[in-house]
C-alpha positions in Angstrom: 11.1 -23.7 57.9 7.4 -23.6 57.1 7.8 -20.4 55.2 10.8 -21.9 53.2 8.5 -24.9 52.3 5.6 -22.9 51.5 7.8 -20.7 49.1 9.4 -23.8 47.5 6.0 -25.2 46.9 4.8 -22.1 45.3 7.9 -22.0 43.1 7.6 -25.6 42.3 3.7 -25.2 41.3 4.6 -22.1 39.3 7.3 -23.9 37.4 4.9 -26.8 36.7 2.2 -24.3 35.6 4.5 -22.6 33.2 5.6 -26.1 31.9 2.1 -27.0 31.2 1.3 -23.6 29.5 4.4 -24.1 27.4 3.3 -27.4 26.3 -0.1 -26.2 25.6 1.4 -23.4 23.5 3.6 -25.7 21.7 0.6 -27.9 20.9 -1.3 -24.9 19.6 0.3 -24.3 16.1 -0.1 -21.0 14.8 0.1 -19.2 11.5 3.0 -16.8 11.9 3.2 -13.5 9.9 5.9 -10.9 9.9 4.4 -7.5 9.3 6.8 -4.8 8.2 6.0 -1.2 7.9 7.2 2.2 9.0 6.8 2.6 12.8 9.1 5.6 12.9 10.3 8.3 10.8 8.5 10.6 8.3 6.7 7.7 6.7 5.1 6.4 9.8 2.2 8.9 10.5 0.4 8.6 7.3 1.5 5.3 6.0 3.3 2.9 8.3 1.4 3.2 11.5 -2.1 3.3 9.7 -1.2 0.1 8.0 -0.1 -1.6 11.0 -3.3 -0.5 12.7 -5.2 -2.1 9.7 -3.2 -5.3 10.3 -4.2 -5.3 13.9 -7.9 -4.7 13.3 -8.2 -7.5 10.6 -6.1 -10.1 12.3 -8.2 -9.7 15.5 -11.3 -9.9 13.4 -9.8 -13.0 11.6 -8.9 -14.7 14.9 -12.3 -14.2 16.4 -14.0 -15.4 13.2 -15.8 -11.9 13.0 -15.0 -10.9 9.4 -17.5 -11.3 6.6 -17.7 -14.2 4.3 -15.5 -15.5 2.8 -13.3 -14.4 5.6 -15.1 -15.8 8.5 -13.2 -18.9 9.3 -11.4 -18.6 12.5 -7.7 -17.6 12.1 -6.3 -19.1 8.8 -7.8 -22.4 8.3 -8.6 -22.6 12.0 -5.0 -21.8 12.9 -4.6 -18.7 15.2 -2.6 -15.9 13.4 0.4 -14.9 15.3 2.0 -11.5 14.1 5.4 -9.9 14.8 5.6 -6.3 13.9 8.9 -4.7 12.6 9.9 -1.2 11.9 10.7 -0.5 8.2 12.8 2.5 9.0 16.7 2.4 8.8 17.2 1.9 5.0 17.5 -1.1 2.6 20.5 -2.7 4.1 18.8 -2.9 7.5 15.6 -4.3 6.1 17.5 -7.1 4.4 18.7 -8.2 7.7 15.2 -7.9 9.3 13.8 -9.9 6.6 16.4 -12.8 7.2 15.7 -12.5 11.1 12.0 -13.1 10.4 12.4 -16.1 8.4 15.5 -17.7 10.1 15.2 -16.6 13.7 11.5 -15.8 14.2 10.3 -18.6 12.0 7.5 -16.8 10.3 5.6 -18.5 7.6 5.1 -15.4 5.6 6.2 -11.8 5.6 3.8 -9.1 4.5 5.3 -5.6 4.2 7.1 -2.6 2.9 6.2 0.8 1.7 9.3 2.0 0.3 10.2 1.1 -3.3 14.0 1.0 -2.4 13.4 -1.5 0.5 11.1 -3.7 -1.9 13.9 -3.7 -4.5 16.2 -4.8 -1.9 14.3 -7.5 0.0 12.5 -9.3 -2.9 15.7 -11.2 -4.3 16.7 -12.0 -0.8 13.3 -13.8 -0.1 13.6 -15.5 -3.5 17.2 -16.7 -2.7 15.9 -18.1 0.7 12.7 -19.6 -1.1 10.6 -17.8 1.5 7.1 -16.5 1.0 6.9 -12.7 0.6 3.9 -10.4 0.0 4.6 -6.7 -0.9 1.5 -5.0 0.2 2.6 -1.5 -1.0 5.6 -0.2 -3.0 4.9 1.6 -6.3 7.7 1.1 -8.7 7.0 -1.4 -11.7 10.5 -2.4 -11.8 10.2 -5.1 -9.0 8.5 -7.5 -11.3 9.1 -6.1 -14.8 12.8 -6.4 -14.2 12.7 -9.7 -12.3 11.2 -13.2 -12.5 10.0 -14.3 -9.0 8.3 -17.4 -7.7 8.0 -16.7 -4.0 7.4 -13.0 -4.1 4.1 -11.2 -4.8 2.7 -7.8 -4.7 -1.0 -7.8 -3.9 -1.5 -4.0 -5.1 -1.2 -2.5 -8.4 2.1 -0.7 -9.2 2.2 3.2 -9.7 1.9 3.2 -13.5 -1.9 3.1 -12.8 -1.7 6.2 -10.8 -0.4 8.4 -13.5 -2.4 7.1 -16.4 -5.6 7.6 -14.3 -4.6 11.2 -13.6 -3.9 12.0 -17.2 -7.3 10.3 -18.2 -9.0 12.2 -15.5 -7.7 15.5 -16.8 -8.6 14.8 -20.3 -12.1 13.4 -19.4 -12.7 17.0 -17.9 -11.3 18.7 -20.6 -8.9 20.5 -18.3 -6.7 22.5 -20.6 -3.0 22.0 -20.1 -0.4 23.4 -22.3 2.5 23.2 -19.7 3.3 21.3 -16.7 5.9 21.5 -13.9 6.9 18.4 -11.7 8.2 17.7 -8.1 9.0 14.2 -7.2 11.4 12.4 -4.9 14.7 11.3 -6.2 14.6 7.6 -5.9 12.9 4.7 -7.8 9.3 5.7 -6.7 9.7 9.3 -7.6 11.6 8.6 -10.7 9.3 6.1 -12.0 6.1 8.4 -11.3 7.6 11.2 -13.1 8.4 9.3 -16.1 5.1 7.5 -16.2 3.3 10.9 -16.1 5.3 12.4 -18.7 4.7 9.6 -21.0 0.9 9.4 -20.2 0.7 13.0 -21.0 2.5 12.8 -24.1 -0.3 10.4 -25.3 -3.3 12.5 -24.1 -1.7 16.0 -24.0 0.8 16.0 -26.9 1.0 19.7 -27.1 1.8 20.0 -23.3 5.3 21.0 -22.6 7.3 19.7 -19.4 8.8 22.6 -17.5 10.4 22.8 -14.1 11.4 19.5 -13.0 12.3 19.2 -9.3 13.8 15.9 -7.6 14.5 16.8 -4.0 15.7 13.8 -2.0 13.6 11.5 0.0 12.7 13.1 3.5 14.0 16.6 2.4 11.2 18.2 4.6 12.1 21.8 3.3 10.9 22.7 -0.1 11.4 26.5 -0.2 13.9 26.4 -3.1 11.7 24.0 -5.1 8.5 26.1 -4.4 10.2 29.2 -5.6 11.4 27.4 -9.0 7.8 26.3 -9.5 6.3 29.7 -8.9 8.9 31.5 -10.8 8.0 29.6 -14.0 4.2 28.9 -13.4 2.6 26.2 -15.6 -1.1 25.1 -16.0 -0.4 22.0 -13.8 2.0 20.9 -11.1 2.3 17.1 -10.8 3.8 15.4 -7.7 3.8 11.8 -6.3 5.3 13.2 -2.8 4.1 11.0 -0.1 4.2 10.9 3.7 5.7 13.5 5.7 7.2 14.9 2.5 3.8 15.6 0.9 2.5 17.1 4.2 5.4 19.4 4.4 5.0 20.4 0.9 1.4 21.2 1.0 1.9 23.2 4.2 4.7 25.3 2.8 3.3 25.7 -0.8 -0.3 26.6 -0.1 0.3 29.7 1.8 2.6 30.9 -0.9 -0.2 30.6 -3.5 1.2 27.7 -5.6 -2.3 25.9 -5.7 -3.9 29.2 -6.9 -1.3 29.6 -9.6 -1.3 26.1 -11.0 -3.7 23.1 -10.9 -2.1 20.8 -8.4 -2.3 16.9 -9.0 -1.2 14.5 -6.5 -1.1 10.8 -7.7 -0.9 9.5 -4.1 -2.4 12.2 -2.0 -5.3 10.8 -0.1 -3.4 9.7 3.0 -2.7 13.2 4.2 -6.4 14.4 4.2 -7.3 13.5 7.7 -4.3 14.9 9.2 -4.1 18.3 7.4 -7.9 19.0 7.0 -8.5 22.4 5.7 -5.1 23.1 5.2 -5.5 21.1 1.9 -6.6 23.7 -0.7 -10.1 23.0 -2.4 -9.9 21.8 -6.0 -6.6 19.8 -5.6 -6.9 16.6 -7.8 -5.6 13.6 -6.3 -5.5 9.9 -6.3 -5.1 7.1 -3.6 -3.3 4.4 -5.6 -6.3 2.5 -5.7 -10.0 2.9 -5.1 -9.5 3.6 -1.5 -10.9 5.5 1.6 -13.2 8.2 0.4 -13.1 7.0 -3.1 -13.9 3.1 -2.2 -16.7 1.5 -4.1 -19.6 0.9 -2.0 -20.2 -2.6 -0.9 -21.0 -4.6 2.3 -17.3 -5.5 2.8 -16.2 -1.9 2.4 -18.8 -0.7 4.8 -17.5 -3.3 7.4 -14.0 -2.4 6.9 -14.5 1.4 7.1 -16.6 0.9 10.3 -14.4 -1.6 12.0 -11.3 0.3 11.4 -12.7 3.8 12.2 -14.2 2.5 15.4 -10.8 1.1 16.5 -8.6 3.9 15.5 -10.9 7.0 15.6 -10.1 8.0 12.1 -11.2 6.6 8.7 -8.8 4.4 6.7 -6.8 5.8 3.9 -4.8 3.9 1.2 -2.1 2.1 3.4 -4.7 0.2 5.6 -6.7 -0.7 2.6 -3.7 -2.1 0.7 -2.6 -4.0 4.1 -6.3 -5.3 4.3 -6.3 -6.7 0.7 -3.0 -8.4 1.2 -3.9 -10.1 4.4 -7.4 -11.0 2.8 -5.7 -12.5 -0.3 -3.2 -14.3 1.9 -6.0 -15.7 4.0 -7.9 -17.2 1.0 -4.8 -18.5 -0.6 -3.6 -20.2 2.6 -7.0 -21.8 3.2 -7.2 -23.1 -0.4 -3.8 -24.7 -0.1 -4.6 -26.2 3.4 -7.8 -27.7 2.0 -5.5 -29.3 -0.6 -3.1 -30.5 2.1 -5.6 -32.3 4.3 -6.1 -29.4 6.5 -2.4 -29.0 7.3 -0.2 -25.9 7.2 0.8 -25.6 3.4 4.4 -25.3 2.3 5.9 -22.3 0.7 5.4 -23.9 -2.7 1.8 -24.7 -1.9 1.1 -21.2 -0.7 2.7 -19.8 -3.8 0.8 -21.8 -6.2 -2.4 -21.1 -4.4 -2.1 -17.2 -4.5 -0.4 -17.2 -8.1 -3.0 -15.8 -10.6 -5.8 -15.8 -8.0 -8.4 -13.1 -7.4 -10.5 -12.1 -4.6 -12.7 -9.2 -3.4 -11.4 -6.5 -1.1 -13.0 -3.3 0.1 -11.4 -1.7 -2.7 -13.1 -3.8 -5.2 -11.7 -7.0 -7.0 -7.9 -7.7 -6.9 -6.4 -9.9 -9.6 -2.9 -11.4 -9.7 -3.0 -10.9 -13.4 0.5 -9.7 -14.3 4.2 -11.1 -14.2 3.3 -14.8 -14.1 0.5 -14.2 -11.6 2.8 -12.5 -9.2 1.7 -9.0 -9.6 -1.8 -7.5 -8.9 -4.1 -5.2 -11.1 -7.0 -3.3 -9.7 -9.5 -0.4 -10.2 -8.4 3.1 -9.2 -10.1 6.4 -8.7 -9.3 10.2 -8.9 -11.1 12.9 -7.2 -11.1 16.6 -6.1 -10.8 17.9 -2.7 -13.6 20.0 -1.0 -13.6 21.1 2.7 -16.9 20.5 4.5 -17.6 22.7 7.2 -20.4 20.6 8.3 -18.4 17.4 8.6 -15.1 19.3 9.6 -13.2 17.2 7.0 -11.9 17.3 3.5 -14.3 15.4 1.2 -13.6 14.2 -2.3 -15.9 15.2 -5.1 -16.2 14.6 -8.9 -14.7 11.1 -8.4 -14.1 9.0 -11.4 -13.3 5.2 -11.0 -11.1 3.5 -13.8 -11.3 -0.2 -14.4 -8.1 -2.1 -14.0 -7.6 -2.8 -17.7 -8.0 0.8 -18.5 -5.0 2.0 -16.4 -2.7 -1.1 -16.1 -0.5 -2.4 -18.8 -1.6 -5.8 -20.5 0.1 -9.1 -19.6 3.6 -9.4 -20.7 4.0 -5.7 -21.6 6.2 -3.4 -19.5 4.8 -0.2 -18.3 7.2 2.0 -20.2 6.7 0.2 -23.6 2.8 0.3 -23.0 2.9 3.9 -22.5 5.1 4.6 -25.5 2.7 2.6 -27.5 -0.1 4.9 -26.6 -1.8 2.6 -24.2 -2.2 -0.2 -26.8 -4.8 -2.8 -25.6 -6.3 -0.7 -22.9 -10.0 -1.5 -22.2 -11.9 1.6 -21.0 -15.7 2.0 -20.7 
């Protein structure tokens, strides 16, 4: 009997304790964020997981009030940040449902996510329809904002037109002769747009250069023997590629031993993210970008030093483009939300307030200044950089040398001008130093 009583008392106490804890938890309001990125599949290793690791590091610093000013206020306006992580794998239809679940079931205040351009094109109209706040932290295709008018959807990173304009300007600045160029890009929005942007950029700066072999393998193909044979059978001065993730890793591992990088100058518009994993398997002299001034090409600043050290210590590897873009998205969100809260007497802002606060704003990130300057203040522009690979035996890592940074206004289209029209105009209105 005594045992039963004791057990019942313990059970009752536990129930009471749980009830008190639940009440306390309910009383503690949080700022709830859904973070979506690839946690499985070929895009996970070099993009999705590093981005999520970046979010975890930064959110922890925010919640402890340990990030540098102006990001040193605890949480978001004093509210603890709660994060739900969702795998982007599975295709656009699945991601639309996951997005709805985050808003309607999980009651998140904001969704920050998406790497795949196809996923971005699918989820953006749904968030707009629901009148829910969405930040696209990555995605490359210009189509998202150039073909749509959004009120609640933002992209806090520049689109891919910048990548290919910077590549062509880099080649020209170094007087690299190009009479012919081949291409290999993935056969979906990202690869198609990158291909088009590079062709149009080269037409401006290398009008004599002729496009040759043009390969468009499917996303996630993994095997590129046929494509590499085609590129080598009709060699050109230059090979352009916007391959990324596991596709880019596989291409380098398959093409380098066959001598493609010796036959042609290879330029990779989004290549920095494979450097830590591939190491000395990346041929010296490969010209590549990072879709911004990220990683080894980030501008020196106290904020960048803090970010580099914090991320590296937590993950035992330095940050590349995906965690940088995640960081600038969360930093922009934090400042916008805190501005809106200040205007709302310290209370959590509505979606409308939050959108109004982020629209047209600017902030400093580890990659430099981010400005929401295009598409009615919903699309960011930023500086970018291009460099050459060089294996360091001393440091046992690939370094980047001969780095050139390009101002945002030099490589991004002006306000209210579509990328394709701008490229066809000969970069009209570009401001380059």
